[in-house]
C-alpha positions in Angstrom: -179.3 -8.7 -40.2 -179.9 -11.4 -37.7 -178.1 -13.1 -34.8 -178.4 -16.5 -33.3 -176.9 -18.2 -30.3 -176.0 -21.8 -30.0 -179.4 -22.7 -28.8 -180.9 -21.2 -31.9 -179.3 -23.6 -34.3 -181.9 -26.3 -34.0 -184.6 -23.7 -34.6 -183.0 -22.8 -37.8 -182.9 -26.4 -38.9 -186.6 -26.8 -38.2 -187.4 -23.8 -40.3 -185.2 -25.0 -43.2 -188.0 -26.9 -45.0 -190.2 -23.8 -44.9 -187.4 -21.7 -46.4 -187.0 -24.2 -49.3 -190.5 -23.2 -50.5 -189.1 -19.8 -51.5 -186.5 -21.4 -53.8 -186.6 -21.8 -57.5 -186.2 -25.1 -59.2 -182.4 -24.5 -59.3 -182.2 -24.1 -55.6 -181.6 -20.4 -55.8 -183.8 -18.1 -53.6 -186.4 -16.6 -55.8 -186.0 -13.1 -54.5 -182.2 -13.1 -55.5 -183.3 -13.4 -59.1 -184.7 -9.8 -58.9 -182.4 -6.7 -58.7 -184.0 -5.6 -55.4 -183.6 -9.1 -53.9 -180.0 -9.3 -55.0 -179.2 -5.9 -53.5 -180.8 -7.0 -50.1 -178.7 -10.2 -49.9 -175.5 -8.3 -50.8 -176.1 -5.5 -48.3 -176.8 -8.0 -45.6 -173.7 -9.9 -46.4 -171.6 -6.8 -46.1 -173.1 -5.5 -42.9 -174.0 -8.6 -40.9 -172.0 -11.7 -40.0 -173.7 -15.0 -40.6 -172.9 -16.4 -37.2 -172.5 -15.0 -33.7 -172.1 -17.0 -30.4 -172.5 -15.2 -27.1 -170.6 -16.5 -24.1 -169.7 -15.0 -20.7 -167.3 -12.2 -21.3 -166.9 -12.7 -25.0 -168.7 -13.1 -28.3 -167.5 -15.2 -31.2 -168.3 -13.8 -34.6 -167.4 -15.7 -37.8 -165.0 -17.8 -35.8 -163.1 -14.9 -34.1 -163.5 -14.3 -30.4 -164.1 -10.7 -29.3 -163.6 -9.3 -25.8 -165.0 -5.8 -25.0 -164.4 -3.2 -22.3 -165.6 0.3 -21.7 -163.9 3.3 -20.1 -165.1 4.0 -16.6 -162.4 6.6 -15.7 -160.4 8.7 -18.1 -156.8 9.9 -17.3 -156.5 13.0 -15.3 -154.0 14.4 -17.8 -153.5 13.3 -21.4 -151.8 14.5 -24.6 -153.4 14.6 -28.0 -153.4 11.2 -29.6 -153.2 9.2 -26.3 -155.9 6.9 -27.8 -154.9 7.2 -31.4 -151.5 5.5 -30.8 -153.3 2.3 -29.7 -154.3 1.7 -33.4 -150.9 2.2 -35.0 -148.6 -0.8 -34.6 -150.3 -3.4 -32.4 -149.7 -7.1 -33.4 -153.5 -7.7 -33.0 -156.7 -6.1 -34.1 -158.5 -3.5 -32.0 -161.9 -2.1 -32.8 -163.3 1.0 -31.1 -166.6 2.9 -30.9 -167.3 6.2 -29.2 -170.5 8.2 -28.7 -170.2 11.9 -28.0 -173.2 14.0 -27.1 -173.2 17.7 -26.1 -174.7 18.6 -22.7 -176.7 21.6 -21.6 -174.2 23.8 -19.6 -177.1 25.5 -17.7 -177.9 22.3 -15.9 -174.3 21.7 -15.0 -173.8 25.2 -13.8 -176.9 24.9 -11.6 -175.4 21.6 -10.2 -172.1 23.3 -9.6 -173.8 26.2 -7.8 -175.5 23.8 -5.4 -172.3 21.8 -4.8 -170.3 25.0 -4.1 -173.0 26.2 -1.7 -172.9 22.9 0.2 -169.1 23.0 0.4 -169.0 26.6 1.5 -171.4 25.9 4.3 -169.4 22.9 5.4 -166.2 24.9 5.2 -167.6 27.7 7.4 -168.9 25.2 9.9 -165.5 23.6 10.2 -163.9 27.0 10.7 -166.3 27.9 13.5 -165.4 24.7 15.2 -161.7 25.6 15.0 -160.8 22.7 12.8 -157.7 22.9 10.7 -158.2 19.9 8.4 -159.9 22.0 5.7 -157.2 21.7 3.0 -159.1 19.2 0.8 -162.3 21.3 0.9 -160.4 24.4 0.0 -158.8 22.7 -3.0 -162.1 21.3 -4.2 -163.7 24.7 -3.9 -160.9 26.3 -5.9 -161.3 23.7 -8.6 -165.1 24.1 -8.8 -164.8 28.0 -8.9 -162.4 27.8 -11.8 -164.5 25.2 -13.6 -167.7 27.2 -13.2 -165.9 30.3 -14.5 -164.8 28.4 -17.6 -168.3 27.3 -18.3 -169.9 30.7 -17.6 -167.4 32.5 -19.8 -167.8 29.9 -22.6 -164.2 28.9 -22.5 -165.2 25.3 -22.8 -168.2 23.1 -23.5 -169.4 19.8 -21.9 -170.0 16.5 -23.5 -170.9 13.0 -22.4 -168.5 10.4 -23.8 -169.0 6.7 -24.0 -166.0 4.7 -25.2 -165.8 0.9 -25.8 -162.8 -1.1 -27.1 -162.9 -4.5 -28.7 -160.0 -6.9 -28.7 -160.2 -10.0 -31.0 -158.2 -13.2 -31.5 -158.4 -16.4 -33.5 -159.3 -18.2 -30.3 -160.6 -17.4 -26.8 -157.1 -17.7 -25.3 -155.6 -15.4 -28.0 -158.4 -12.8 -27.4 -157.8 -13.0 -23.6 -154.0 -12.5 -24.1 -154.6 -9.5 -26.3 -157.1 -8.0 -23.9 -154.7 -8.4 -20.9 -151.9 -6.6 -22.8 -154.2 -3.8 -23.8 -155.5 -3.5 -20.3 -152.0 -3.1 -18.9 -151.2 -0.3 -21.5 -154.3 1.6 -20.7 -153.7 1.4 -17.0 -150.2 2.7 -17.6 -151.9 5.8 -19.1 -154.2 6.2 -16.1 -157.3 5.0 -18.0 -159.5 2.5 -16.2 -161.5 0.0 -18.2 -164.3 -2.3 -17.1 -164.8 -5.5 -19.0 -168.2 -6.4 -20.4 -169.0 -9.8 -18.9 -172.8 -10.2 -19.0 -173.8 -8.2 -22.1 -171.0 -8.9 -24.7 -173.6 -9.2 -27.6 -175.1 -5.8 -26.7 -171.6 -4.4 -26.6 -170.9 -5.8 -30.0 -174.2 -4.3 -31.4 -172.7 -0.9 -30.8 -170.6 -1.5 -33.8 -173.7 -1.7 -36.1 -173.8 1.0 -38.8 -177.0 2.3 -37.1 -174.9 3.8 -34.3 -176.9 3.0 -31.1 -175.3 3.4 -27.7 -176.6 0.2 -26.2 -174.4 0.1 -23.0 -174.8 3.8 -22.3 -171.8 3.9 -20.0 -171.2 7.7 -20.2 -168.8 10.1 -18.6 -169.0 13.9 -18.4 -166.0 15.6 -19.9 -165.1 19.1 -21.3 -164.3 19.9 -24.9 -160.5 19.5 -24.6 -160.8 16.1 -23.0 -163.3 15.0 -25.6 -161.1 16.1 -28.4 -158.1 14.2 -27.0 -160.2 11.0 -27.3 -160.7 11.4 -31.0 -159.1 8.3 -32.5 -157.6 10.0 -35.6 -156.1 12.9 -33.7 -152.4 12.0 -33.7 -149.8 14.1 -32.0 -147.4 16.0 -34.3 -144.1 17.6 -33.9 -143.0 20.0 -36.7 -140.6 22.8 -35.7 -140.2 25.3 -38.5 -136.4 25.6 -37.7 -135.8 21.9 -37.2 -134.6 18.9 -39.2 -136.4 15.7 -40.2 -136.1 13.0 -37.6 -138.5 10.4 -39.2 -142.0 9.7 -40.3 -144.9 9.0 -38.0 -145.5 5.2 -37.9 -149.3 5.6 -38.3 -149.8 8.7 -40.4 -146.4 9.0 -42.2 -146.5 12.7 -41.2 -142.9 14.1 -41.0 -141.5 14.6 -37.6 -139.3 17.7 -37.6 -137.4 18.6 -34.5 -135.3 21.6 -33.5 -133.5 20.5 -30.4 -132.6 24.1 -29.6 -136.3 24.8 -29.1 -136.4 22.8 -25.9 -135.1 24.0 -22.5 -132.4 21.3 -22.7 -130.7 20.8 -26.0 -129.3 17.3 -25.3 -130.2 14.0 -26.8 -129.7 10.4 -25.8 -129.8 7.7 -28.5 -129.9 4.1 -27.4 -130.4 0.8 -29.3 -129.0 -2.6 -29.7 -126.4 -3.4 -32.3 -127.9 -3.1 -35.8 -131.0 -1.2 -34.6 -130.2 2.0 -36.6 -129.0 4.4 -33.8 -125.7 5.2 -35.5 -127.3 5.8 -38.9 -130.0 8.0 -37.4 -127.3 10.2 -35.7 -125.3 10.4 -39.0 -128.5 11.4 -40.8 -129.4 14.0 -38.2 -125.8 15.5 -38.3 -125.9 15.7 -42.1 -129.3 17.3 -42.1 -128.2 19.9 -39.6 -125.1 20.7 -41.8 -127.3 21.1 -44.9 -130.1 23.0 -43.0 -128.2 25.5 -40.8 -125.0 27.1 -42.2 -124.1 28.4 -38.7 -124.3 25.2 -36.7 -121.0 23.6 -35.7 -120.5 19.9 -35.2 -118.0 18.1 -33.1 -117.8 14.3 -33.6 -116.1 12.3 -30.8 -115.8 8.8 -32.1 -113.6 6.3 -30.2 -114.2 3.3 -32.6 -114.2 5.1 -36.0 -117.9 4.5 -36.6 -118.4 8.0 -37.9 -115.3 8.3 -40.1 -117.4 7.7 -43.2 -119.8 10.5 -42.6 -117.0 12.8 -41.5 -115.4 12.3 -44.9 -118.7 13.1 -46.6 -119.1 16.3 -44.6 -115.4 17.2 -45.3 -114.8 17.4 -41.6 -111.5 18.7 -40.2 -109.7 15.8 -38.7 -107.9 15.9 -35.4 -105.8 12.8 -34.9 -106.0 12.1 -31.2 -102.6 10.9 -29.8 -100.6 12.6 -32.6 -101.9 16.1 -32.8 -101.0 18.2 -29.7 -104.2 19.1 -27.9 -103.3 21.4 -25.0 -105.9 21.0 -22.2 -104.8 24.4 -20.9 -106.0 26.3 -23.9 -108.2 29.2 -22.8 -111.0 30.4 -25.1 -112.5 33.7 -23.8 -116.2 34.2 -24.8 -117.1 37.6 -26.2 -118.0 40.0 -23.4 -116.0 38.1 -20.7 -112.6 38.6 -19.2 -109.8 36.0 -19.1 -110.1 35.9 -15.3 -113.8 34.9 -15.5 -113.0 32.3 -18.2 -110.3 30.8 -16.0 -112.7 30.4 -13.1 -115.1 28.5 -15.4 -112.3 26.3 -16.7 -110.6 25.6 -13.4 -113.0 22.9 -12.4 -112.6 21.0 -15.7 -108.8 21.2 -15.4 -108.8 19.8 -11.9 -111.0 16.9 -13.1 -108.6 16.3 -16.0 -105.6 16.1 -13.6 -107.7 14.0 -11.2 -108.2 11.5 -14.1 -104.4 11.5 -14.6 -103.7 10.7 -11.0 -106.5 8.1 -10.6 -106.1 6.2 -13.9 -102.4 6.8 -14.9 -100.7 7.0 -11.5 -103.2 4.8 -9.6 -103.3 7.2 -6.6 -106.2 9.6 -6.4 -105.2 13.2 -5.6 -105.9 14.3 -2.0 -107.2 17.6 -0.6 -103.8 19.2 0.0 -102.5 18.2 -3.5 -105.7 19.6 -5.1 -105.2 22.9 -3.3 -101.6 23.3 -4.4 -102.5 22.3 -8.0 -105.3 24.8 -8.0 -103.0 27.7 -7.0 -100.3 26.6 -9.5 -102.9 26.6 -12.4 -104.1 30.1 -11.5 -100.6 31.5 -11.1 -99.5 30.0 -14.5 -102.3 31.8 -16.3 -101.7 35.0 -14.4 -97.9 35.0 -15.1 -98.3 34.4 -18.8 -101.1 36.9 -19.2 -103.6 34.0 -19.9 -102.0 33.1 -23.2 -100.1 30.0 -24.4 -100.1 28.3 -21.0 -99.0 24.7 -21.1 -98.7 22.0 -18.4 -94.9 22.7 -18.0 -95.9 26.2 -16.7 -98.0 24.6 -14.0 -95.3 22.1 -13.0 -92.8 24.9 -12.7 -95.0 26.9 -10.3 -96.0 24.0 -7.9 -93.2 24.7 -5.4 -93.6 28.5 -5.7 -97.2 28.4 -4.5 -96.8 25.9 -1.8 -97.2 27.4 1.7 -96.3 25.3 4.7 -94.7 21.9 5.1 -97.7 19.9 4.1 -98.2 21.8 0.9 -94.5 21.6 0.0 -94.6 17.8 0.4 -97.8 17.7 -1.7 -96.1 19.9 -4.4 -93.2 17.5 -4.5 -95.5 14.5 -5.0 -97.4 16.2 -7.8 -94.3 17.4 -9.5 -92.8 14.0 -9.5 -95.9 12.4 -10.9 -96.5 15.0 -13.5 -93.0 14.4 -15.1 -94.9 12.0 -17.2 -96.2 15.0 -19.2 -92.6 15.6 -20.3 -92.2 12.1 -21.6 -94.9 9.6 -22.8 -97.7 12.1 -22.3 -96.0 15.0 -24.0 -98.8 15.2 -26.5 -100.7 17.1 -23.8 -97.8 19.4 -22.9 -97.4 22.0 -25.6 -99.1 24.5 -27.8 -102.0 23.0 -29.8 -100.8 22.4 -33.3 -104.2 22.2 -35.0 -106.3 25.2 -35.8 -110.0 24.3 -35.6 -111.8 26.4 -38.2 -114.2 23.9 -40.0 -117.9 23.7 -39.2 -117.5 19.9 -38.7 -114.6 18.6 -36.6 -113.9 14.9 -36.3 -111.7 13.5 -33.5 -110.0 10.4 -34.9 -108.9 7.9 -32.3 -107.6 5.3 -34.8 -104.0 6.0 -33.8 -104.8 5.1 -30.2 -104.4 1.4 -29.3 -107.0 0.3 -26.8 -108.9 3.6 -26.7 -111.3 2.4 -24.1 -108.4 2.1 -21.8 -107.0 5.6 -22.5 -109.1 7.7 -20.2 -106.7 10.7 -20.3 -107.1 11.0 -24.0 -110.9 10.7 -23.8 -110.9 13.3 -21.0 -108.6 15.6 -22.9 -110.8 15.7 -26.0 -113.9 16.6 -23.9 -112.0 19.2 -21.9 -110.8 20.9 -25.1 -114.2 20.8 -26.8 -115.8 22.1 -23.6 -113.6 25.2 -23.8 -114.4 25.7 -27.5 -118.2 25.4 -27.2 -118.3 27.8 -24.3 -116.4 30.5 -26.3 -118.3 30.1 -29.7 -121.4 32.2 -29.9 -123.4 30.0 -32.4 -125.2 26.8 -32.0 -123.1 23.6 -31.5 -123.8 19.9 -31.4 -121.3 17.5 -29.7 -121.8 13.9 -30.8 -120.2 11.3 -28.5 -120.4 7.8 -29.8 -119.9 4.7 -27.5 -120.7 6.9 -24.5 -120.2 4.0 -22.1 -116.4 4.4 -22.5 -116.6 7.9 -21.1 -119.1 6.9 -18.3 -116.6 4.3 -17.0 -114.3 6.9 -15.4 -115.5 8.9 -12.4 -113.8 12.2 -13.3 -114.9 12.1 -16.9 -118.5 11.3 -15.7 -118.4 14.4 -13.5 -117.1 16.6 -16.3 -119.7 15.2 -18.8 -122.6 15.5 -16.4 -121.7 19.2 -15.7 -121.3 19.9 -19.4 -124.8 18.4 -20.1 -126.4 20.3 -17.3 -125.0 23.7 -18.4 -125.0 23.1 -22.2 -128.0 25.2 -22.9 -126.2 28.3 -21.5 -123.7 27.9 -24.3 -126.2 27.0 -27.1 -124.8 23.5 -27.2 -126.5 20.1 -27.5 -124.8 16.9 -26.5 -125.8 13.7 -28.3 -124.8 10.6 -26.3 -125.0 7.3 -28.2 -124.8 3.9 -26.6 -126.5 0.5 -26.6 -128.7 0.8 -23.5 -129.7 2.8 -20.5 -127.9 0.5 -18.1 -124.6 2.4 -18.6 -126.3 5.6 -17.4 -128.2 4.0 -14.4 -125.0 2.6 -12.8 -124.0 6.1 -11.8 -125.7 9.1 -10.2 -124.2 11.3 -12.9 -125.7 9.1 -15.6 -129.2 9.5 -14.1 -128.7 13.3 -14.1 -127.8 13.1 -17.8 -131.0 11.2 -18.5 -133.0 13.8 -16.7 -131.3 16.7 -18.6 -131.8 15.2 -22.0 -135.0 16.6 -23.5 -134.8 14.3 -26.4 -134.5 10.5 -26.2 -134.5 8.3 -29.3 -135.0 4.7 -28.3 -134.4 2.1 -31.0 -134.9 -1.6 -30.6 -134.3 -2.8 -27.0 -135.1 -6.0 -25.2 -136.5 -4.0 -22.3 -136.5 -0.5 -20.8 -135.4 -0.3 -17.2 -138.1 0.6 -14.7 -136.1 3.6 -13.5 -136.0 5.0 -17.0 -139.7 4.4 -17.6 -140.4 6.3 -14.4 -138.0 9.1 -15.2 -139.4 9.5 -18.7 -143.0 8.7 -17.9 -143.1 5.8 -20.4 -146.0 3.4 -20.6 -146.0 -0.4 -21.1 -147.1 0.3 -24.6 -143.9 2.3 -25.3 -141.8 -0.6 -24.1 -143.7 -3.0 -26.3 -143.0 -0.8 -29.3 -139.2 -0.8 -28.8 -139.2 -4.5 -28.3 -140.8 -4.9 -31.7 -139.1 -2.0 -33.5 -137.9 -2.6 -37.0 -134.2 -2.8 -37.6 -132.5 -1.3 -40.6 -130.5 -4.3 -41.8 -133.6 -6.5 -41.9 -136.5 -4.1 -42.7 -134.8 -1.5 -44.8 -135.7 1.2 -42.3 -135.5 1.6 -38.5 -138.2 2.3 -36.0 -137.7 4.3 -32.8 -139.6 5.8 -29.9 -139.1 9.5 -29.8 -139.5 11.1 -26.3 -139.7 14.9 -26.1 -141.3 17.5 -23.8 -144.0 17.9 -26.4 -145.0 14.2 -26.3 -143.9 10.7 -27.3 -144.0 9.7 -30.9 -143.4 6.4 -32.8 -141.4 7.0 -35.9 -139.7 5.2 -38.8 -136.3 6.5 -39.9 -135.7 6.8 -43.7 -133.2 8.4 -45.9 -134.3 9.8 -49.2 -132.6 8.5 -52.4 -130.9 11.9 -52.7 -129.6 11.6 -49.1 -128.4 8.1 -49.7 -126.5 9.2 -52.8 -125.0 12.1 -50.8 -124.0 10.0 -47.9 -122.5 7.2 -50.0 -121.1 4.4 -47.9 -122.2 6.3 -44.8 -125.8 5.7 -45.8 -125.6 1.9 -45.8 -126.8 1.7 -42.3 -130.4 2.3 -43.1 
């Protein structure tokens, strides 16, 4: 192969007449006419470009401009595949070359011994002088001791690694834009790059099949760090007890997740309208039902978006606003007493009645009123032996538990306001008339006009579910669609935030579905929910808020992916960023033909 710069073009022209001597009468080079000559020309055409132009900071090859940069500092902490994901879905071409060579550990150990001796001497000198600013030296010594031990005990090996990236474009401006975007992503990962300005042709020569490290910009790393840089080592997530979430964008490997394997079982699913978030949740629910015969599903669906999948799964339907749902229902977990169950439930009941006073009456409950209400609730349970307690029982005991003039006035105010539960809100004041026994329960809000403006109904459903999931021993999933409706009201936010924080104690995972993270970030409780969700599924978004990127540790590359994520209605499948404690993955969400047939109309949201 050969290369020429711009200044070499005239030289080629001068030599053209000499080259013509080697041609046959038909103008075809004589050596091409032989098998050996033909093979030489073909091999050279495959391996070598016909034209390369070197400029400051770039090289143009066959009309494409290439900008190169090498790694000068690797991230302090990385996950498997941190380099590999750069080659999966970028809108431009990236080339990559890496040279890895083993090192003699004996020389490194000798160097470490000298370094440790020097630091120990310096540390002792500082102690004799009575200095207290020795913390940094102590930490460095501890690190060197541990690293030397790993080398001596053969727990790791050392390698020199030289890594160079190549960003190309149809023009110099395009290549520069691509490089700037790539540089930002790598910085977000903690990887520092240095652009090749003065030797771009040498950098490009590293891509030759002969495999020569021309730049020789090496860094010393251990075996684990070197392995993480392998460009085809993609992170995987395959829990044996999980369900299929999607296929890896790059490798098409299945991503199988068991949310109950994580410390927090909760999941937040966000995405703009039509991005595929609802279909993904329906698919996940259906797969759990088919996978685990013990899991129970509660579908809370203010706008009837899950009615179709509820019908497919033969869910038991609770018609909110018609069926009596008694918020006072007490479910006692096995091994507990009714008294302990009441203590756990008391906070949620006070929040329920606070929602009533704030949203229905328009007058928040004060401290004295809260105290009287608390005593009335406890007495109602005690008097009725913790069974079949209804709101009327609480109302009838308000004046009995009031002590002192202030509490008596508070009891009168509460009793007057709570008369609404004997009239228009009587659906909450009675024995529950539905027996929940199905594995899948669907709360149908279609009978409620303006459900987003019916906070007491929304709160009542969550309160009732909260009692049930606490009492059931098995694994439960509570799906809440249009979560922003629930986040609007302060008392519901508090209840939901506490439920999410403590859900793992009751083997329960909440799935909160909404269009964006902004609904969560408006409130402190929403931020807590983000932090307590170990699974985030981010479908197409115009952007990810900075606070969320910081909370979840997302890079600029992750945000770029969700900006370009495929949408089901246009692409036939949906793409999403999956964030878990075991790493971040880029996945495509599909339903198999059998699943589509099973879901029927519910599967049209692919």
